[in-house]
N, C-alpha and C positions, 0 to 999 in steps of 0.2 A: 228302745231303750225303757219305757214308758211299763212295758209288761214284764220286762224283765226282770227291774226293782223291784214293783209286785209281787212277782213270782217269789225273789229274794226273801221278802219280809213274808210273806203270805206263809213259804213253810215253815217259819218259826211257828205258826200256832197247828196246834192238834199234834204238840208233843209232850206235853203235860197239863193235866188238867190244872192245877195251880196255874202255871203259866197262862192257860188261858182264861181263868177266870179273874188275873191281874187285867187281861189285854180288854177284859170284857169292861172293869172295876174304870179303868182311863180311860176308853174308850164312850161310857156310856155314864159313868153315876160319878168320879171325879170331877167332872165339868162345874157339876153343884158345889162343891167343896171350892173351886178356883172362883165359880162367882161368889159366891161368900163371902169368902176371904177377899177378894176383891170390895164390894161391899163396906165388910167392917172396915178395910183398912180406909176407903177414902174417909169414909165416915167421921176417922176418928184419929186421922191424920193433922195434924197442926194443930191439936187441944180446939177444934171447935163444941167441944161441951162446957169450956169457959166463956163460950159464948162474946168472943172479942170481938169487934164489929168487923174489923178489916180480916179479919182471919176468917171470921161466919162468910162475909163476902166472897173471898177469895176461895173459899173451900165452895162455894156455892156453886161457881166457875166453872171450877175442875169438874165437880160434880155432875153439870151440864152439859159439859162438854164432854167430856167422857162418854157417857148415855147416851148422847147424840152421834160420837162420831159410831161408836158400838153399835146403833138402833139404824142408821145409814148405811152401814156395812152387810148385817144381816138381812136386811130389805134386797138389796141389793144382788145380793144372792141365791137369794131367793128370785130377783126377776132373771137371772141370770137363767138358773136352774131352768127354768122354763122358757128361755130360748133355747137352749144348747139341747137339751131331753138327751141326756148322755148315761147310756143306763151301766148300771152297777157290774164291777166284777163277776159276779156271781150270775148276772143276767148272762152276761155274752159269754164265759168259759162255764159248762155245765158240769167241769168237776169240781170248780170251786167249792166248797162247804163254810159259808160265812158262818162266825162265833153267833151275829143274830140280825135280823132282815130290816134292815132300813126300807121304806116303800116307796122313797121320792129317787130324781136325779142325782145322778152323782157328782157332776161338775158345774160350778166350783164346788169344795165343801162347806157346808155352810158351819162345822162347829170349825173349823180352821179357820175360814172368814171372819168369826164372829170372837175367837179367842186371841189369833192375833191381832183384830182391832182393839179389844179389851189391853192386850201387852202393851201396843204401839202407843198407845194413850197412856196407859198411864208411866210409861217409860221417855214422853215428852215431860211428864210432871217430877218424876219420882224416878231418875236412871236405876240406883240400886234396886229398886223394887222390881221395874219396870225387867229386870233381865229374869228375876223369879218368874215373872208371867209369861216372858217369851219361852221360858225353858217347859213351865206347865201347859201351852200352846204345842210346842213341837212333838209333847209328851202324847199327848192329846190326838197330833193327828197322825202319827209314827203308828198309833193303838189301832187307828181305824185302818190304815193298811195292813197291818199285821192279820187284823180282824178278819180282814177278805171284804169291806164296807168301799172300799175306795182305792183309785191308782192314786199314785205318787202327785201323776200333772192334777188331781182334782185339789190335793193337797196343797203342793206347791201355790195354785192359781189362788187359794183362800188365804193363806198365807199373805201371796202378795197383794192379795185385793182388801184385803181385811187392814194390812199394815199401811199400805198408800191412801185408802179412806180417812187412815186416826190423823196419820202424820196432814193430809191435805186439811181436812176441816180443822185440825186444832191449831195450825201453823196461820190458814188464814183468818182466824179471829183472836189470836195471840196478841 
């Protein structure tokens, strides 16, 4: 089933130069906009620039726990990649031509782990914005399958892992 879903999504690539460009954008460059947006949102929400002590302390805690959960999730995904040594689809299937070529292992997806950790962490503090960041994480993950660099299981494991770590860390310290 993993391979079937992969090929359904991967077969959307190489059909149109514009669509391929969009997939490359969402799987490689959009992440920088999401990170910048998250930083700006976390810094400017709650009127932190007005320097009210209570809001400032609340905001600094929020930024710390979001950053901590994202860092722990990302480092854990790096360790899991070393443990599992899962080759990428274009290594396993010679007829796969990815839109770009990452050089590390595939499982779990570091991008999915990172961005779902960001999304869940923000969701736990700000529900409405959290939904937007969950959408961003889904967009990034699906685009990486279409690009031919991840299996669906890599993406799903990253989502579960990143979300679980953020939830566990933030809820245990709240």
